[in-house]
C-alpha positions in Angstrom: -9.7 18.6 -240.6 -9.3 17.1 -236.9 -6.8 18.2 -235.0 -4.6 15.2 -235.0 -3.9 15.4 -231.6 -7.4 14.1 -230.8 -6.8 10.9 -232.5 -4.2 10.2 -229.6 -4.6 8.4 -226.8 -4.0 9.9 -223.5 -0.4 10.4 -222.4 0.7 8.2 -219.8 3.6 8.6 -217.3 5.3 5.7 -215.9 3.2 3.3 -213.6 4.4 2.9 -210.0 3.8 6.3 -208.5 1.0 8.0 -207.0 -2.7 8.7 -208.6 -2.3 9.7 -212.0 -4.0 12.6 -214.2 -3.6 12.4 -218.2 -3.4 15.1 -220.3 -6.0 14.5 -223.0 -5.0 15.2 -226.7 -1.1 14.0 -226.7 0.8 11.5 -229.0 3.0 9.0 -226.3 6.4 9.4 -227.4 9.6 7.0 -226.0 10.8 8.6 -222.6 14.4 8.9 -224.8 12.7 11.3 -226.9 13.8 14.5 -225.9 14.2 17.3 -229.1 11.0 19.5 -229.2 8.8 17.7 -231.7 6.2 19.4 -234.0 2.4 18.2 -232.6 0.2 20.4 -235.3 0.1 24.0 -236.7 0.9 24.8 -240.6 3.5 27.4 -241.1 2.9 30.8 -239.7 0.3 30.1 -237.4 0.5 28.6 -233.7 1.6 25.4 -233.7 1.6 22.8 -230.2 5.6 21.6 -229.6 6.0 19.0 -227.1 9.3 17.9 -225.7 9.5 15.1 -223.1 11.8 12.9 -221.1 12.4 11.0 -218.0 12.9 12.8 -214.3 12.8 11.6 -210.8 11.9 8.3 -211.7 9.2 8.9 -213.4 8.8 11.2 -217.1 7.7 14.6 -217.8 5.7 16.0 -220.8 5.5 19.6 -221.6 3.7 21.3 -224.8 3.6 25.0 -225.6 2.0 26.9 -228.1 4.7 28.3 -230.2 4.0 31.5 -232.5 6.0 33.2 -235.2 6.7 36.3 -233.5 7.2 34.1 -229.7 10.0 33.0 -228.1 12.0 29.7 -229.6 11.3 26.5 -228.7 14.8 25.7 -230.2 16.9 24.2 -227.3 13.7 24.2 -224.6 14.7 20.8 -224.3 18.1 21.1 -222.9 16.7 23.8 -220.5 14.0 22.0 -218.9 16.2 19.4 -217.9 18.9 21.4 -217.0 16.4 23.2 -214.4 14.7 19.6 -213.8 18.3 18.2 -212.7 18.8 21.6 -210.2 15.8 19.9 -208.6 16.9 16.7 -207.9 20.4 18.1 -206.9 18.4 20.0 -204.3 15.7 17.8 -202.9 15.9 14.1 -204.0 16.6 11.2 -201.6 17.7 8.8 -204.6 20.6 11.3 -204.9 22.9 10.5 -201.7 24.5 13.6 -203.1 21.5 16.2 -203.3 21.3 18.7 -200.5 18.1 16.9 -198.8 20.2 13.4 -198.5 23.8 15.2 -197.0 21.2 17.0 -194.5 19.2 13.6 -194.0 23.0 11.7 -193.5 24.6 14.6 -191.5 24.3 13.7 -187.7 25.1 17.2 -186.7 22.4 19.3 -185.2 23.4 22.5 -186.1 22.9 24.4 -189.0 23.2 23.6 -192.6 23.5 25.7 -195.4 20.7 24.6 -198.5 19.6 26.6 -201.3 16.7 29.4 -201.1 14.8 27.0 -203.1 15.1 23.7 -200.9 14.6 26.5 -197.8 10.9 27.3 -199.2 10.0 24.0 -199.7 11.2 22.5 -196.6 9.2 25.9 -195.1 6.0 25.0 -197.0 5.9 21.5 -195.9 6.4 22.3 -192.4 3.2 25.1 -192.8 1.4 22.4 -194.2 2.2 19.7 -191.6 1.1 22.8 -188.6 -2.4 23.4 -190.4 -3.1 19.5 -190.5 -2.6 18.6 -187.5 0.3 16.5 -188.9 -1.3 15.0 -191.4 1.0 16.3 -194.0 4.7 15.5 -192.2 8.0 15.7 -194.1 9.8 13.8 -191.9 7.8 10.9 -192.7 10.8 9.4 -194.2 11.8 6.8 -191.6 8.2 5.0 -191.9 8.2 5.4 -195.7 11.8 3.2 -196.1 10.7 0.7 -193.5 7.9 0.2 -195.2 9.4 -0.6 -198.4 8.3 2.2 -200.4 11.4 4.6 -199.7 14.9 4.8 -202.5 15.3 0.9 -201.3 11.8 -0.2 -201.7 12.0 -4.4 -201.2 9.3 -5.2 -198.4 6.7 -7.1 -199.5 5.2 -7.7 -195.5 5.1 -5.5 -193.2 7.2 -4.5 -190.9 7.5 -5.8 -187.4 5.6 -3.3 -184.6 8.3 -2.7 -182.0 10.3 -1.3 -185.4 7.2 0.8 -186.3 7.3 2.0 -182.7 10.8 2.5 -183.0 11.0 4.6 -186.0 7.9 6.9 -184.7 10.4 8.2 -182.5 12.5 9.6 -185.2 9.0 11.3 -186.8 8.6 14.9 -186.2 8.0 18.0 -187.8 8.2 20.1 -184.8 11.8 18.9 -184.7 13.1 20.2 -187.8 14.0 23.7 -188.0 14.2 26.8 -190.9 16.4 29.7 -191.5 15.7 32.0 -194.8 18.8 34.8 -194.0 21.5 33.1 -195.2 19.0 29.8 -195.8 19.6 26.6 -193.9 17.5 24.0 -192.0 18.9 22.2 -188.6 17.4 19.3 -186.7 17.0 18.7 -183.0 17.9 14.8 -183.1 20.3 13.6 -185.7 18.2 10.7 -186.7 15.8 13.1 -188.5 14.8 12.4 -192.1 13.2 14.7 -194.5 11.4 13.5 -197.0 9.5 15.6 -199.6 8.3 13.1 -202.5 4.5 14.3 -201.8 5.6 17.8 -202.6 8.7 17.7 -204.7 7.1 16.7 -208.5 4.9 19.2 -208.2 7.8 21.8 -207.2 9.2 20.2 -210.4 6.4 21.3 -212.6 6.4 24.7 -210.6 9.9 25.8 -211.9 9.4 24.2 -215.4 6.2 26.8 -215.4 8.6 29.7 -214.2 11.1 29.2 -216.7 8.2 28.8 -219.6 6.9 32.2 -217.9 10.6 34.4 -217.9 10.9 33.1 -221.5 7.8 34.5 -222.5 5.3 31.4 -223.2 1.6 32.2 -222.5 0.2 28.8 -223.6 1.5 25.9 -222.3 0.6 22.4 -220.2 3.2 20.8 -217.6 3.2 17.2 -216.2 5.5 15.4 -213.9 4.3 12.0 -213.2 0.9 13.0 -213.1 0.9 16.9 -211.6 -0.2 18.9 -213.9 -0.2 22.7 -214.4 -1.3 24.8 -217.5 -1.8 28.3 -218.5 -4.1 29.9 -221.1 -5.5 27.1 -224.1 -4.3 25.3 -227.1 -4.8 26.8 -230.5 -8.3 26.0 -231.3 -9.6 24.2 -227.4 -8.5 24.2 -224.0 -5.9 22.0 -222.4 -8.3 19.1 -221.0 -7.0 16.6 -218.4 -8.0 13.1 -217.3 -8.1 12.1 -214.2 -8.1 8.5 -213.8 -10.0 6.0 -212.2 -9.2 4.0 -208.7 -8.0 0.7 -210.3 -7.9 1.4 -213.9 -6.1 -1.0 -216.1 -3.4 -0.3 -217.0 -2.5 0.7 -220.2 -3.0 -2.0 -223.1 -5.8 -3.7 -220.7 -9.1 -3.1 -221.9 -11.5 -1.4 -219.3 -12.5 2.1 -219.0 -9.8 4.1 -217.5 -10.5 7.8 -216.7 -13.0 9.2 -214.2 -13.2 12.7 -215.6 -12.3 14.7 -217.9 -11.4 18.6 -216.1 -10.8 21.9 -218.4 -7.5 23.1 -217.1 -6.3 26.7 -217.4 -3.8 29.2 -215.2 -4.6 26.6 -212.6 -2.8 22.9 -211.5 -4.3 20.2 -210.5 -2.7 16.7 -208.6 -4.1 13.4 -207.4 -2.8 11.1 -204.7 -4.4 7.7 -204.3 -4.0 4.3 -203.2 -4.4 1.5 -206.2 -0.6 1.7 -208.2 2.0 1.8 -205.5 1.3 -0.6 -203.1 1.8 -4.3 -201.9 -0.5 -7.2 -200.9 -0.1 -9.7 -198.1 -2.3 -11.8 -196.5 -5.3 -10.3 -198.4 -4.7 -6.9 -197.3 -3.6 -4.0 -199.4 -1.0 -1.8 -197.9 -0.3 1.6 -199.8 2.5 4.0 -200.2 0.7 6.5 -197.7 2.0 6.2 -194.8 -0.5 8.1 -191.7 2.3 9.7 -189.4 -0.1 9.2 -186.5 -0.1 5.7 -186.8 3.0 5.0 -187.9 1.3 2.3 -190.9 -0.2 3.1 -194.4 -4.1 4.5 -194.4 -6.7 2.2 -193.9 -9.7 3.9 -195.2 -12.2 3.5 -198.4 -10.8 6.8 -199.5 -9.3 5.6 -202.8 -7.7 9.1 -204.6 -8.0 12.3 -204.0 -7.5 15.2 -206.6 -6.9 19.0 -205.8 -7.3 22.1 -208.0 -5.1 24.6 -207.1 -2.8 27.6 -208.0 0.4 26.1 -207.8 1.0 22.5 -208.4 3.3 21.9 -205.4 -0.3 23.2 -203.3 -2.1 20.3 -205.2 0.4 17.8 -204.5 0.7 18.6 -201.0 -2.7 19.1 -200.2 -4.0 16.0 -202.3 -1.7 13.6 -199.9 -2.7 15.4 -196.8 -6.4 15.3 -197.8 -5.4 11.0 -198.9 -4.3 11.2 -195.1 -7.2 12.5 -193.3 -9.5 10.5 -194.8 -12.8 10.4 -196.1 -15.0 12.8 -193.9 -11.5 14.8 -191.9 -10.3 15.0 -194.9 -13.3 16.6 -196.8 -14.4 18.8 -193.8 -11.0 20.5 -193.7 -11.0 20.8 -197.5 -14.2 22.4 -197.4 -13.2 24.7 -194.5 -10.5 26.2 -196.2 -12.5 26.7 -199.2 -9.7 24.1 -201.4 -11.5 22.6 -204.8 -10.9 19.1 -203.9 -12.9 15.8 -205.4 -12.3 12.9 -202.7 -13.6 9.6 -204.2 -14.4 6.6 -201.8 -14.4 2.9 -202.9 -16.8 0.8 -201.4 -17.0 -2.9 -200.5 -18.5 -3.7 -203.5 -15.8 -1.9 -205.7 -18.1 1.0 -206.7 -16.5 4.0 -206.5 -18.5 7.0 -204.8 -17.7 10.6 -205.7 -18.1 13.7 -202.9 -16.7 17.4 -204.2 -16.1 20.1 -202.2 -18.8 23.1 -202.9 -15.3 25.4 -204.5 -14.4 22.1 -206.6 -18.3 22.1 -207.7 -18.7 26.4 -208.3 -14.4 26.2 -209.8 -14.1 23.0 -212.1 -15.7 21.9 -215.0 -15.5 18.0 -214.6 -16.8 15.7 -217.6 -17.6 12.2 -217.4 -14.9 10.8 -220.1 
């Protein structure tokens, strides 16, 4: 008899954020469902247990392989929810009381205490900003908000040029400083506004993975809003993750939704794209990915970038970096650093053209759907 999960549609996160990945072979449940749910497995044999719920404006889904002599999945939903709540309390720009929001709202240019976790993620973001020549910039918040993609999303037309110029004066990763002992952040000008949305979901995935590791789970799949990390495998098959096709129909709409299906083991995968969170004005599409060097949404034919990495925070942030750099500079930058990346261009005729880095070709088993 076939695994009943193989008969289910792919897992779909809430629409409206970045590019999307699908965990193949998982059941869909309402976001309010938090209690551990047995998917499959006879008594006394390894079985799949799944928990899911809302987080970070989207949803999380965790599947673990539970064994008779292994760690218990009882109460796992509560422990995961508690861990994710902490990530939100540290790094959310939507919670005015989070560490990051308090730092952004403060007019002080003195050191401001933060948690070790927040300091570490900001430190990673600043390091990547330096490596990418500013293509990735965690101080992009003023421009994200100006274009209507921040906490108060409401814009349906481009802002005035003088407003863009003014916002750019408040952007610059070199004006944020980090201290690790004790952990603290400092900004050179009061207007600096940190936005970790390009790495926070990936970090949330890693935080859950670390929790599962600490509890002794050896086989699991973790997903938040399309960012995925896996360890081991299912009892009878590998974890398989689908990369959504750019401009794919929404759930319930007829059409092919997957570009590739990837076997994932002991790695993380994240996709960034221009086709879910955007607005159109006078026939021009403006996506949520802002180029810090221009102050405007990216304007090129790169539709999606998928990155395979050791951690999900890396995959998350690197996918955004390559999308900002564009099809040529992004490919070259990724190749120089031996990154496993799949870049997909959209031609004027709507055709999708794949270009994989050598490392992607050598490390990733990606099949047609």
